[in-house]
N, C-alpha and C positions, 0 to 999 in steps of 0.2 A: 410369564417371563417378563421382567422389566427390561426394556431396551437401555443399554448402556453403550455409550459412544465415547471416544476420547480424542483429543487433539495433543499431539505428542511432539512439539517443536524442540530444536537444540539451542541453548543460549550460546550462540557462537557468532552472532552478528545482528544486523538489523533485522526487523520483522518483515519478511517476504510477502509482497501482495498475494501470490500463489497461496502461501500458507494462511493468509487472512480469509481468502476464498474458502480453502477446506475447512477452517473453523467455523465460517458462517453455515456451510452447509451441514456440518455435523450438529451445530446448535439448532438449527431449525429441524432437522430430522428428529433429534431427541425431543423437542417440544411438541411435535406432530404427535409422536409415539407416547407421550406421556412419560419420557424416559429420563436419564441422567446424562449430563455432559461431564466428562471428566477431563482435567487438564493435568498432563503428565509432563514434566521438564525432563528431557533426556540429556542428562547432564554428565554422562560418563567420559566425555572427552576432555579431561581436566586440563590438557595444555591449551585449549582454545576457548574454554567457558570463562565467562566473567560475570559477576553478580548484576552489573549493570544491564547486561543483555537479558537477563531474567526479568529484572523490573521492566524492560523495555517491552518485553512479551506482554506483561500483565496490563501495562498501560495502554498498549496498542489494542489489547482485547477490550478493555474499558471504553477506549475511543469508538470502537465498531459496535459497542451495544453488548458485549458479553463481559459483564461487569463482575468484579470480585465479590464473592459472597453468593453469586447466583449458580455457581457450578460447584462440582466437587474437586477438591484439591487447592492449589497445585501440590501434586506429588513429585517427587524426585527420584529419577531411575537410580541414582548412586545409593539410595537407601535400601535397594533392593538386591544389593550385590550378594548377599548370603543365598537367596532364593536362586539366583542365576547359577551359582556354583552348584547348588544342591541339585538343579535341574540337569546339568551337565554330568554330574556325578550318576544320577539315575540313569541316564541315557547309556552311559559307559557300562555301568553294572548289568543293564539289561541287554547288552550286546548290540545296541543301535548306534553306538559310536566306539571309535578306536583311536588309539594314539599313534602320531605319525611324526618322525624325525627328519622328514625331507625338507630340505631348504628351498627357497623360491627357485634358485639356480637349478637344484635337483628336478624340480617340477618341469621347469621350463625346457631342461635338455631333454626330458622323455615325451614332450607334448609334440605330436605329429599333426599334419593338415586336418585329419579327420577325427583327432583327439577332442573329446568334450571338455578337457581342462586336465585336472589331476586324474591319473590313471589307476588310482587305487593301489599304488605299490605296497603300501603298509597294512593293507586290509587284514592279512592273515599271518602277520608277523608276530602278533601277540606281544606288542610293545607295552610295557607298564608305564605309568605316569612318570614323568622325568623332566629335568629342567630342558627347556628348549623344545618340548615335544607339544604339538598342537593336537587338539582333540577334534577329529573329523566325524561327521554323521554318516552313517552307513545308507547311502541312498539305495532303495530297491532297484534291482537290475531289470525287473520286468514291470509290466503295466503302465499306467499312466495316472497323472494327477489332474483332477478336474477342479478348476477353480469357479465356483458359482458366484457371478459377479453381477450386482444389480444394474451395472452401466454397460458391461461388455458381454454379457451372456454368459457363456461356459468356455472360457480359454483352457485348451487342454494341453498338457505338457507331458511329453514321453518321459518317464523315469530314466531311461537309458541315456537321455541327453543331458540330465542333471549330474553334475560331478558330485563327488563325496566332499562335501564344503565344510570349511572349519566352523566350529561352533565355540571353540575356546582356544585363546592364544596359548603360545609357549610358556607364558608366565601364569597361566590358570585363568586369566581374566576372560569372561565370555564376550563374544562379539556382538554386534547389534542384532543380528538375526534371532539368536536365542534370547537374549535380553528383553528384545521386544515382545515375544512370544510369551515369555514367562509373566511379564508385566501385565500382559492383556489378560492372561490366565488368573492372575492374582487379583485383579481389578474387575473381573466379570464382565469383560467387553464382549458385546454380542454382536456389534457391527463395527467394522472398520472402514472408514471412508477416508480415502487419501488419494494422492496425486497419482497418476498414471506411472510415472518413474518409479514406483515401487512395486509394479505389477511382475518384473522378473525376479522378484524376491519372494513372491507370494506362494508359488509352488513348493519352495523350500521351506517357508514358514508353516505352510500347511502340513507338510511331512512332519514337521517338529510337533505340531498340535496331536496329530494322530499318534506318533510315537510316544507323547506323554500321556496319552489315553484321554484326551479332552476333545469335545466336539469343537471344529474351528469356528470362528465367527463368520458372519455373512460379510462379503467383500463388496466393495464398490469403489473401484479406481475411476475418478474423475479425471477430465482431459488435462493434459500438461498445458501450461500457459506460454504462449509464444509472442515474439516481437514481431514487426512489421517485415521482417525477413523470414518469418516462420522459423526462427531459431528459438529454443527454450530460453526464457528470461534468465539472464545471467547477472549475479551481483557485481562481476567485473565490468559489464559491458552496458547494462541497461539499468534505468531508474526503476528499482524494485522495492526500495524500502518504504513501507507504509508510512513510517514517521516523517519521511521526507515529504510526501503529499500533505499530510496533516499540518506540518509546519509551514507550507506553502499556502495553506488556507483552502484545502479542499474540505468541503462539509462531509461529516462522518455519514449522514444519510445519503448522499450522493455517491460516496465510495462503496458503501455496502449495497447498495442498489445496483451500481455498475459491476461489482465484483460477482454478484449473483448471476448476472447475464453472461458470464464466461463459461459457456457450454450448456446454458439453459435459457429459456425465455418464457414470460407470463403468456396468458392467453390473449388472444386478440392482437391487433396491429399496433402494439405499444411497448415501450421499453421503461419509460419513467412511471412507476407505480408505487403507491404507499407500501411501506414495510409489511403492513398487515396483509396486504394482498399477497406478497411474496411468502410470507409465512403460511399462508393458507394453500397457495397454488404449487409450491415447489415439489416436485417429485424426483426422486433419485433415478427411477427407471425412465425418466424424461431427458436426462442428461445426454446431450450429444457427445460420443466417445472422441469425436474429431479434435485436434488442437484448437486452443481457445485464443484469438488474438487480443493481446491487451493494447488497445489503442488509445494512446495518450491524448490525441486530439478528440477523440469523441469523449473520453472521461473529462477533459477540460469543458467541453460544450455541455456535457451532463451537468457539471458542477455550476456552471453558468445559469443554467435553468433552475436549479435549485436556489441559487442565490436570489434570483429575479423573483422566486416564488415566496420568499419569507416576508412575513410582516416586517414593516419598515423598522419597527421597535426591536424586533429580533436581530435584523441585519445590523443595526447599530450597537447591539451587544456582541454580536458574532465578530464584528470588526474591533472592539474593544483591545484584545491582545496586540493587534498589530499597531495600534494607535499609541498604546502605552507602553509596549515593550515587556508585557508580563509573561512569565513562564519562560519556555524555550524560544520564543520569538525575538528576532533580531530587532533591538531599539530602533524607533524611527529617528530621523535626522534632527528633530526638535527636541528640546528639553521638556521634562514632564509638566512644568508650570506654564509652558507656551501652548499646551493643548486646550482647546476651548470646546468642551462638549456641546454647547448650544450652537456654536458655528457648524460643527460637524453634523449635528442633528439637522440643521437647516439644509445641508447639501447632500445628506445621506440618500434621499429618494433619487437625486440625479446620479450619484455615483453607483448606486444599486444596479442601474441598467446598462452600466458600462464595464463591469469587471467580471472575469470568469473565476479568478480565485481572489481569496480575501487579502493576500499580500499586496494585490495591486491596489489597494485603497490608498496605500501610502503616497505613490507618486501623483495619484489622482487629486489629493487634498493637501500635500505639503506645502503649497502657496499660503494656505490660511493661517498656518502655525509656525512659518520661519519669518524672522525679521526681515530677511530679504530672500526673493525667489532663487531657486537653483536654476540658473541659466544654461540650458543646452545650447552649446555653442553652434552646432549644426542647425538648429531651430533658429537661432539668432541671425545667422548668415542668409537663412532663407527668407526670412520675414523682413529684415532691416534693409531693404533695398533702396534704390533711389526714389524718394518721395516720402519715405518713412519718417524723416524728421518732420517735415511740413505737416503731416497727418497728425503725429503726435502733438505737435504744438497746438493744432486746432482742436484736437480732442481734450487737451488739457483745459484749454479755455471754455469749451462747450460744457465739459463735466462740471467745472468750477461753478458755472451759472446755473446749473440745475437746481430747482427747486425740491424736486421730489427724487430722492436716490433709491430707485426702484429698477428692476429689470427692464420693464416695459420702456420707461423713460431713457435708460441707458441705450437701449437698442435704437429707438427713434433718433437720439441725438447722434450716435455714430454713423446711423445709416444716412443722415443728413450731411455729416461732414464728408463722408465717402463721396455720396453723389456730387457734392461741390467739386470734387477733383476727378470725377468720372469713374469712380470705383463702386463696385457692387460691394455689399456688405461683407461678403466672405473675404474679399481682398482688404478691405478697409479695417477688419478687426484683427487680422493677422499680427501687425506690430503691436497692437494693444494687448493681445493675448499674451505674446512671448515676453513684453515689459512687464507684465503682472504676474504671469504663472510661470514663466521660464521655458514654455514648451509651445509647440504648435497645436497640439492636440490635448484634449482634456474634457473637463466638465463644460456644459453651456456657460458660455462666456459671461453673459449679462447677469445671470442669476449667481454667478461666482463672484462679480463685481459688487452686486447688492450685499452679499454676505461679507465679503472683505472689508466694505466700508469706504466712504468718500476719502478719508484723509490717507489711508493706507493705498488706495488705489492711485490717487494723485501723486504721493511720494514715489511710487514706482515708475510712474510714467514719466515724471521729471528726472528720475535717476537714468532712464534708458535714454531719455533725450540728451542729457549730459554725456552719456557714454557714445552717441552718435556723433559728437562734435569732432 
């Protein structure tokens, strides 16, 4: 038997990091088993679906390494509406489902404190199909449904506690529970690997598989992803869109490594490991069923480690979209013709050790490509205190006289200027840094001045001196 797994997102919003985690787990499991990964877009919610969300799913999967053309699909659930209706009709004709004309208010009025939900009022009324009549599955009164789960063991559900649930609405359209089961049957899905939040639906779906005469898949419900307050990640409350992390400058390798640690860990005392190791070592039965904490701070640190591990040439290339404003990236504050690739290449090794996400490259190097630095007024007020004017005057004179414009000479010169005024280098360089870069923190100052050049450095120092008058 060929293993077939599926990832079945709905195109109703940005791509959730929890969905990305599930996609990767399905992807790895299929590869380990020599199986097939199927992408199915569950697009039956016509009021909320938008084509751009579908493209967003495909591009997000591309980014984390599940590339178009390497999987089966995408299939669209809406294309299988006929099969969904046919399955509903089979269940009705086989006596496994019945029509119900109860309104929501009727059901609520008959629901008591010990009631499992719908009370089966229409079970034996023999209603025929009709407008406004929903089709309900006839849940067995006795016995129990055992869900064999690779992550959670064998959760067991008493059938008497499962209500006669709706499988088709009053307009005849099948609901998610039935459509999902029929699609999995049609596509030959053997293993369903999905988030824990779907577990309550699983006994109902397993009953549908049994009623339709097909062996259920192997289930694996991976842990829910939560925030620092141990609340399930919410699109309304938390930063959950994979695209947002991508556009901020997280590396795909770092993101997918981190996502795979949500509920699982590689061997040994390590977390940052090559993807090949994750593909080899990941086991569904080793996934921890407890909620998995999505820690943005930890992810940021992860990403910084990945950035620092890049060869410098790869780092330069990775930064290019933020430096040139290509794709969906916010354009930098300089014009395209102001960007100097050689200047950036010269400071890239310095910047690489100081940023955690690629978007941070812009404020670190903008002083190189703007005609005038972007002055941080708080930084200016902090650095340009009493004595700053005198120090800038002396620095200008000393820098003008330098024979060799290199970092070592610049440092020694400013160190001497500061010493003459009883200042250590850290204090002496603060007014110079703000005058030239606009900020109190950034890349190493003297290497930055070397790349910026004598003329531009002196022009900025003189402009700062004028501003202090």
